[in-house]
N, C-alpha and C positions, 0 to 999 in steps of 0.2 A: 504494499499500499504505500502511496506517495503521501509526503507531509502535506496537510491541508493548508491552503492559503487563507489567511484571515480576511483578505479582501479579494473578491473575484476580479480577474482581468477582463472586464466587460468593455465592449466597444461602444462608448457614448450611451450609457444606460439612461433610460428616462427616469423621471423623478420618482414614480411609484416602484420601479425596479430597485432603485438605490434605497428607497425606504424599507423594502422588504429584505434586501441583503444586509442592511444595517441592523436588522432585528435578529439576524442569525448569530447564535452564540458560538464563538470559536471552539470552546470546549465540547459542544455538541458536534460540530463538524469533525473535531479530532476523534470523538467517539465512533463515528460512522466512517472514518478514514476517507473523508471527502477531499477530493482534488478537483479544482475547477477546470483543469485541462482534461482529466480522465472522465469526470462526471459519472461515477459509479458509486452507489451506496453499498458499503460492506457492513453486514450485521455482525456485531461481536458475538463471541461465544458466551461470555459471562456478563450478563446484564439483567436486572430484575424485569425489565420491560422488552427491550430489543434482543435479549440474550437467545441465542440459538445453539445449544450445546450439540455434541455428536450423538448419534443414535447409540443405544446401548449394545447393539449386536456388534460383536468383535469383527473388526476389519471394515465396518460400514462407516464411512466418513460423512454420510449425509446429515443434514441439520434437522433438528426438531425443536419445537418450542419448549420453554422452560417447564411447562406443566405436563408434558407428554414424554414417556421414555423412549419411543421408537419414532423413526422416520415414517413417512407416509407409506412407502413400499413395504417395509418390514412390519408395519401396523396391519396391513392387509394380509400378509402372510401369517401373522400371529392370530388374527381372527379366523382364518381358515384352518389353522392347526387345532384349535380347540384345547390347547394347552394352557395352564397357568403361565403368566408372564415371567415368573421366577424360573420356571423350567425352560421356557422358550428361548430366553436369552443365553442359555448355556449351550444351545445346539449350534454346531458349526453350519455356516452358510455355505452351500455347495455351489450355487450359481455365481457367475462372474460379476464383480462390482464394476458398473459402468462409470467411467470417469468423464465428466462433462467439463469443458472449459479449456482455457489456454494453458497447455502444459509445455514448458520450454524444453528444448533440446538438452541432453545430459552434458554435452560438451561445454565446459565452462566458458561464459561470455558469449555463447551463440544465441542470437536474437530470434532465430526461427523456431516455429513450433515443431513438435515431434510428428513423425509420420503417423504413428499410432502410439497409444499409451504404452503398449507392451514393447514396441520397438525401441522406445527410449531416445531415438535420434531423429533429426530432421531428415528430409528426403535426401539432401546431398550427402550427409554423413552416413545415412543408412545404406545408400548405394555403394559408397566406398567400402563400408564394412562387409557388405554381401559379396562385393567383387573379390575381396581378400579372403573371405571365408573364415573369419575369426570371430570369436565372441566380443561382445561389447566391451567388456573389461579390458581385454587386450588391445582392442582398436583405440581405447581412450589414452593408451600410452604412446601411440604412434605420433609422428610429427604432422600427419595429415589431419589430425583431430584438432584443427584450429577454429576459433570462433568465426562465424559468418555474420554478415550484416543482414538486417531484416529487409523483406521485400515491401514493407509498408503495411498499414492498417487495412483491414477489410473495408470495402467500399459501401457496405450497408452502414448507414450513418449511426445506427444504434449500437453497433458492434465495435469492440476495441480489440478484437483478436487479430493476429498477424495472418497475412496472405500466405497461401501455400506455395506460390512460385511467381516468377517475373511476369508471366502472361495472365494467369488466373487472378482477377481482382478481388476474389473473395476468400474468406476463411473456409476451411474444410466443410463446416456445418452449413454455412449459407450457400455454398456452391452446390451442396447435395440438395438443399431445399429448392433452389432455383431450377436445377435440372429435373427434379421430380415434378415440379409445378408445370414445366413445359411439356413433360411426358404425358401426364394425366390430364392436361388441358385446363388446369385450374388457375393459370396465370392470366388474369383478366385485365392487366394494365401494362403499360410499357415498363422497361427495365429500370429507367431513372425513377419513376414513381415507386416502383417496388423497393429500390434501394432506400428511398426516403421514409417509406411508411412501414416496412417489415419489422418485426419484432427482433430483439436481440436474443441471443442464445441464452436459454435459461441455465444459470449457474448457481451452484449451491452458495447460499448466504449473500447473494448479490442482487442488485437491482439497478439496471442501467437507466440513466436519464439522458444519455447522449441523443442528439437529434431533436430535442425539445428546446423551444426558445428560451433565452436567458431568463425572462421574467417568470415564465412557467416553472423553470427549474428552481428559481429562488422561492417561489410560492410553495412548491411541493416540499422543499427542504424546511421552510418555515412551519408548514403544517405538521411534518414529522417530528419537529422539535416540540411544538405545542402538544401534540398527541403523546409523545414520550413523557413530557413533564407532567401530563395529566394521569399518567399510570396506565394508558391503554396500550395494549400489545399490537405490534404490527409484524407481520410475517413476510419474508422476502417475496414469495410468489404473489401475494396480494398487491404490493406496491409495484411489482413488475408489470402485472396485468393492467393496472390503472395507467401507468406510463405508456404502455403499448397502445391502449385506447386513445389517449390524448395525442400521441404522436401520429396515429393513423388518421385521426380526425383533423389534424392540423391546427389544434387549439392554440392560439397565441398566448392567452392568460386565462385564468379562472374567472375573471370579471366578465369576459365575453361569453361565458357559458351560461346560456339562459336555462330556465326551468325545463323547457322542452329539450334542449340540447343535453341537459344533465340527464333527464330521463332516458334519452336514447343511449347515452354512454353507459348507463347503469344496467342495461339489458345484458343478461348472461354473466354478470360479475358476481352473482350470489349475494348472501347476506352481508358480506363485508363491503360491498359497493357503496351503499349510502354513507356508511360510517367513514370511508376513506375519501371518495370523491365529493360527496355532499359535505362532509366535515372539513375537507380542504377549503372548499369555497367559503363556508362559514367563517373559518378561522382567518382567512385572508381579508375577508370583508370587514371583520372586527379589528384588524391591525390598524393601530393609530387612531382609533375612535376616541373622542372626548365628548362630555356633555355639550360642549360649545358646537361641535360639528353635528351633533345629532338633533339639537333643538329645532333646527330649521327644516328637518325632513319630515315627511308624512308617515314614515315608518321608522320607528326608533329601535336601534339595537340596545337592549337594556344592559348589556354588559358594560356600556359606558357609564351606567348609573349604579353599577354594583349589583345588578339583578340578572335573572335569567330570561331568555326569550326575547320577543319582539313586541312592540306596542304599536297598534294600528290606529291611525286617525283618519283612514280613508273613507269611513262611513259618514263623516261630517262634510256636507257639501259646501256650506258657506265659509269662505275663507276667514272672515273675522272671528266667527265662532270657533273654527278649527284652530286658529292661532291662540285664541283665549284658552282652549282646552289644553294646548301644548304648555302654556304658562302654568295652568293649574296642575298638570301632570309633573312638570318640573319642580313645582312647590311641594307636591304631596309625596313624591317617590322617596326622598330621604327619610320620611317618617314610616315607611313601610319596611317590615322585616319578614324574614321566612321565605319559604319557597313560593308561597301564593301571592307575593307582592304584585307580580305582573297581572295575575288574574283579577285581583281585587281592583286594580286601577282600570283594566280593560273593561270590566263590567260597567263602571261609571261612564267611561268613554262611549261605549256602545249605547248606554241610555241617552246620553246627549245626541248620539246619532239617530235615535228615534225622534227626538225633537227636531233635529235637522231635516229629517225626511218629512215630518209634518209641515214645516216651513216651505220646503221646496214644492210640495204638492198643493198647498192651500193658499199660497200668496202668489200674486201675479209677478212680483219682482223676485220670487224664490227666496226671500228672506236674506238677501245679501246686504242690506243696509240696516245696520242696527238701530239707527234713530227712528226708523219707521215701524218698529215692532211695538207691540202693546198687549194689553190685557186680552183682546179677542184672539190673538195668536196662542196665548196660554190656554184659553178655553178650547180652541180648536185641537191643540195638542192633547188635552185631557180626554177629549171626546174620541180622538183617534186611538189613544191608548185603550180606552174602553172597548172600542170596536175591534181592535186587534186582539184583545184578551178574549172577547166573546166569539170571535171567529177562529180561535185556536192557534193564532200565530205565536202567542206565548201565554203562559198561565196567568191566573188571577193574582197569584203571589208575585209573579214577576212584574205584573202591572203596577202593583204597589211600590215595589222597589225601584222601578224605573222613574216614577214620578217623585219618589222621595229622593233619589239621587240627583235628578235634575234640580229640584228645589234647593238642595244643599249647594250644588255647583253654581247656580245663579246668585245665591247669597255670597259664595266665596268670591265670585268675579268682582263684586263691589268691595269686598274687604281687601282685595288685592289691588284695588285702584284701577281696574281695567276699563271702567266707564268714564274716567277723567279725560279731559282734552288731550288729544295727542296719542291716546292709547287705542288699542285694537277694537274696543267696544265703545268708542266715544259716542256719547249721546244716547246711549241705551236707556229708554224711559223707565221710570221707577215702577210702573205698573206692569212691566214685563218681568213678573216675579210670581212664583207659586206660593200660596199661603198654606198654613197647616190644614185649613179646611179642604184644600184642593187634593190632598192625599187621602185616597179611600181607605177604609178600614181593612185591616188585614184579614183575609179569609180565615174562618174558624178552622183551626187544625184538627183534623180527624186523627184516627189511630194509625193510618197508613203511613209507612215510611218511618215509624218511630220505633218503639221497643219491640223485641221479637219474643214471641211466645215461648214458654218453657220447652214444649215439644220440639220446636225448631232449634232451640239452643242445645238440647240434648243430642239431637242428630248431628249438629254441626260439630260439637265437641267429640262425639264418638268417631268422627271421620277426619280428625286432624292429621292422622298418618297419611291419608291420601292427598292432603294439601302438600305435605312435605315431599311426597313422591312426584307430584305434578310440577312443583316449583323447586324449592330448596328448604334447608332447615331454618334459615333466617326468616323466611316468610311465615313459616309455621310458628316459630317462637314469637314473632311480632303479633300475629293474630291472637295467640294465647294471652299475651300481655294486654292487648287491647280489650279482650273480653274480661280479664281479671280486674284491670285497673280503671277501665272507662276513660283512659286518656285518649286524646285525639290521635289518629293514626300517624300524623307527621311527628308528634311528640314522642311516640314510641320508636319510630324509625331513627330518630336523631339521638337516642339514648347513648350516653357515654359508657365506656366499659365499667367505670367505677360508680354506676348508678345506684348500687345497693349500699344502704347505710343503716345505722342503728341509732335510736334515740337514747338519751341518757338512761331511760328505764330498760333498755334492752330490746324495745319493740323494733320490728323490721320496717324500713322506710325506702320508698322509691324516690330518688332525686331526679327531677326532670325539668325541662325548660318549657314554659308556657309561651309559645311563639306568637300565638294570636293575641294574647294579652300583654305581650312584651315584658314578661316577668320570668326571671331565671332562678334557678336553684329552688324550685318548688318541692315540697315534701309531702309525700302521700303514704299513709299507713297501708301495708299490704300484709297478706297472710303468708304462712309458711310454704304452701304449695306454690304461690307465685315466686317467692324467694328462691325456691329450689329450681324453677325454670330459669331464672336469671343466673344462678350459680353455675348450672350445667353449661349454659351458653358462654359464660365467662371462661370456662375451662377449655371449651372448643376454640374460642378466639385466641386464647393464650397459646395453645398448641400451634395454631395457624401462624401466628405472628410472635414467635418467642423472643425476638430481640428488640421489639418496639416498647417503649414506655407505655405503661397502661393508661396514663393521662392523655396520650395521643390516640388511643384505640377507640373504635365504636363497638357497642355491644352487638350490633347487627351489621357487620361490614358487608358491602356488596361483593359479589364473586369476581366481577370483571373490572378491569382498569383500577385496581386498588392494591398496588404492591405493598403499601405500608399500613393498610388497615384503618386509614383515616376517613374514608368515604362510607357513609351509611347506605343501606338499601334505599332506592328512590321512592318506590310507591308500592302499596299493597293492592290497589284497585284491580288491576289487570289479572294477576295470578289469583286473587281471591274470587273474582267473577268467574274465571275459567273453572275453578274448583267447585263453586256452588252450582254452576250449570251442569257440571258432570255428575252431581249427586242425584239420588232418586227423589221423587216427589216428597215434599214436606207435608205431612197430613196433620191438621190441628182440629180439635173438637170445636163445633159450631152448633149453636142452638137454633133449630128451625122448627117451623110449625107444620105438622102433618096431621090432617084430619082434626084440626081444632086443638091438637095437643102438642106441646113443646117436645121436641125430640133432639137428642144430641147426635150429630153425625160428624164424621171426619171428612174435611175437604182440603183440597190442595192449597198450600200457602204460596203466595206470589213470590217468586224468587227474586224479582226486582226490588223487593223490600229488604233483601239481605245484602248489606254492603258494610264495609269496616266501620263506618261512622255510626251505623245502627247499634253497634255494640256499646257505644257511649250512652245512647238513650236507654238501652237495656240495663246498664249499670245503674243509671239514675232511678229507673222505674223499680228495680228490685230493692233498692234502699228505701224508696218511698213506700213500697208495699210492707216493708218491715218496720214502718213507723219511725224511720229515722227523722228527727226533727228537721224542719226546712232550713234552719240556719246552718246545722251540721252538714246537710246535703249541699248547700251552697258552697261551703268550704271544701267539701270533697270534690266537687265539680270545678272548683277554682274559678268561680264566677264572681264578678264585681257587684252584680245586681241580683237581688232575689228574683225579679221578673224573668231573668234569663233562665234560672234554675227551674221556675215553674213551667216554662215552656217544654221541659223535658218529660214531664209526667202529668200533663193535663189530661182529663178524662172528658170524653164527649158526653153531651147532655142525654143523648138517647141511651147510651150504655149506663149512665148514672141512674136514670129513671127506672130502667129495667132492673138494675141491681137493688135499688131502694124497694121496689115492689116486692122482690124476693125476700130481702132481709127483714122488712117491716112485718112480714107474715110470721116471723120468728122472734118478735120483740117481747121482752119481759119487764115487769115492774120490780120494785124493790123486794117483793115477797117471793119472786120467782114464778108469778102467775103470768101466763101468756096474754099479751094484749093483742087479740085476734082482729084482723081487719078483713071485713068481707065486702064492704061497700066501696066502689071505686072513688066515690067523693071523699071518703076518709083517706084513701091512698093519695089522692091529689092534695089534700091538706097536708099529708106527711111530706110531700115534696116541698111544699111551701115552708113548713116548720124547719126543714133541713136547711133551707136557704136563709131564712131570716128569723126563725122561731125557736132556735136551739143553740146551745153552746156546748163545746165538748168538755168532758171531764176526764179524769184519769182512765175510767173504764166504762164510760157510757156517755150519755148527754143529759143536760138539765133543761127543763121546759118552763122554769119559773121565770115570768116575764121581766121582773126587775133585775134578776141576775143575768138574763140573757142581754138586756140593754146595757148593763155595765160590763159586759164582755167577760162574765165569770167572776168579777171581783166584788160582788155584793152578796155573796153566799153567808147567811147567818149561821149556818151549821159548820162552817169551816171545813168543807169538803167531806162531811160525813154523809156522802151520797147514799149510802146503803140504808140509811134510815129516813130518807126523804121521799115524799110522795111524788115530787116532780122529777125523780130520777127514772130514766129508761135505759136499757141496755139490749143488745141483741147479739146474734152469733158472730158479728164481725168484730165484737169486742172480747171474744173469748180469750185470745192471747193476753190482752191487757188484764182481764180478770185473774187469769192464772199467775201472771207476774205480780199483781197486786197481793194475791193470797200469799205467795212466796215471800214478799216483802214484810207482810204482817207477821208471818211465822218466824222469819229471821229476826225481826225487831223484837218480838216477845222473848225469844230465847236469849237474845243479846242483853236486853234490859233486866231479865230475871237473874242472870248469872255473872255479868261482866261489870257492873258498876256498884259502888258503895253509895247508897242514897237512902233517905228516910222512906218509910213505907208509903206515906201519902204522895210523895213525888214519884215514887216508882209506879203506884197504882194509876196515877194520872197519865204517865207516859206509856204504860204497857197497853197494846191494843186489846180491846175488850173481847171476851169470848163470844159475845153475841155477834159483834162485827165479823169475826172469823167464821162463825157458824153460817151467817147469812151469805157471805161470799162463797163459801163451800156449797150452799144450797143452790145458789144461782148457777155456778159452774155445772153442778150435777144436772140441774133442770135443762140447761142449754144443750149439754152433751146428750142427754136422753132423748131430746127432740131430734137431734141429728141422727141418732141411731135408729129412730123410727122411720127415717126416710129411705126410699129405694135408692140403690147405687146411682141411678141416673139423676134423680132429684138432688141427691147429695152432691154430685159433681156440679150441677148447675148452681147450688147454693155456694159452693166453694169459689166458683168463678165470680159470682155476684159479690161475695165478700171481698175478693181481691180488688174489684172495681171500686167498692165503697171505700176500702181503706186507702186506695190510691188517691181519692179526692180529698183526703183530710190534710189540712195544713195547720190546724190549731190544736194544741195539746195543753190542756190545763191540768195540773195536778201538783203533788208535792215535788219540790225541786230534786232533781237526780241527775247523775252524770250518765249520758246516753252514749254508748259506744256504737260506731258505725258497723254495719254488716260488712266484714272484710272478705269473706269467701262467698262469691256470688255464683260459683259454678253450680248449675241446677242439679247435677249428679251427686253433689257433696252434701245435699240436705239430709239431715238425719231424720 
């Protein structure tokens, strides 16, 4: 290999070519043995990304990638043999190893290539040796074995091999190619064109860039440098084929390669084509970008702003409005963090695009003059948004957010001063503004797309092994952690290796970053089963990257382009969707009416509702069903506002009414007598009472009007509900009654034995035997009624209890520390 030159000897390079070559790192050029005269990339044997070590078969000098033990040919033979690889590598290879490339003559200093690899000598020396009839070793000692000058380089522009003789203008390989093409009639071009466009000879660990324009060579080298720095592997034959395609197409530079031209060149390249050819175009396009250069474009490369992807303003037709949105985007991008920064900004830009389309269609001037806009245009926009939502162009939910986003942007335009004299929206009237009243009410959320039923969760958790088989271990672990912890998928994907910690009391803690809320180092209590999943994954990562500091590792490192373990898996959506779609139908019990009677049947569950973020809703719902206090659940979900948490476990009115109907039929008073409801009017009044005429107690509800009006703080009996005529309880409070009884018994035992106190003080503090007896009687009565039900009715009552408990957000009772439900896997319920 020749010593690489730090500056290429280019003839009058253009500005862009010089800019690209200046971005090339001399150390990288040395790594690939680059010589600007030779123009051949040599892949090193030992390198974490470009490394191509020798095949493990003895005597085979073919290269293989760092993660595979055999070259392509030996790999095929191993697959055909059916032997374990440890046994196969010990077998001797009987067939001849074919040597490809330029092998010089054995005579020291001779510049001519060998006649054949076995001959060892060039044509001239080989002829002399045969005429003398002596072995090569003896011939090498004769005076005739003197070095000879080269006949020159092969006339194929991509080739750097030596010509075979003074008349033949080609190396041996290209001469054979040309001859064969003429014989079989496949030479469909003149010889000069063939010399310019034909591929170089495929040589082990080499890729020739000869015959490509200077700028294209510099661009490909720069891309290879960027790709290597990013940890993505590149193999010699992949780069060779890309260079051959570009050479045959006569591509002057990647900038001239249109989308159509790129698609044409990708045909037949396989899966690596877009990664190499498309990636090269992207890398070169991003070279030299700055926020100042991008602000004036209609399509922004967000790498200039520290984000991923591209931001499109092309849907905004009016130039003043488009320029204003660019200023808005430049102002908001530094405030965005995480992988979804581009998406969140693009959604708002697209919302303004809906406003722009409305102006274009409904104004004679197309809305291009800001000073002529006004309130009628806002009304037209709102009407068009309603029409598009009604016609199915987008959802009612999207309509609300489009109008809300446009309202915020129009307000922000004014705070940014864009309506002042000399600015892009000069003269924009004050009435071109959306009021709060213009934003429609958000549609009532149903149950679809929220939490997943227990039956679905059981089937998903039982098939996690199939997820690992269809994708990889990291995706399976990430899915388990999302299910167990209820964190957002991106928060789990980005976990550091050292994400498992302990509180001072020894309890297990998950340390994660809340990217959406811009809060780092968040701490979530987790169970032992979840910690075991994390610990096992930590061990696997440590074995894979034994030399890297754990502070730099990810818990879930991606498999590709990640030699140092710093890059996490990108996304769960695609492998998760493929896994869910491959599973059998999910059957869940649903109550239907048959011949006037309610029946429970099992119907298929919509797989579209099963996605990674649904596990977060399921996590919240299970804690709500377990009566976790709303403020505790808010902390567990890491929400700033309670209203956000409430959105994760709201109950639809229809389901709530049906549940109240069922549970009310099993309601009891303080004596354990059933309060039977037979008249529908009484049931209707029960719905009203639940809405405005009751207040929750520790194990039931209070119907006393003054206490209800005071929110439960005007009770003259100090929560001695079991002796009050206004107290009601039902089957949905059975867990609370049992907990209350356990608290009473524990308190009695503790006060009777653990404290030294006067008798009168002890008797006042100890729970009365009558209260304990009445609570026991209530529990027995409720359970007896449940035992009298048929299995089908009991299942319906249990579903109704779940819905009723789900809707509770107020809990009045004696102060106590409530622990969150840590283990939410449905199969672990005792």
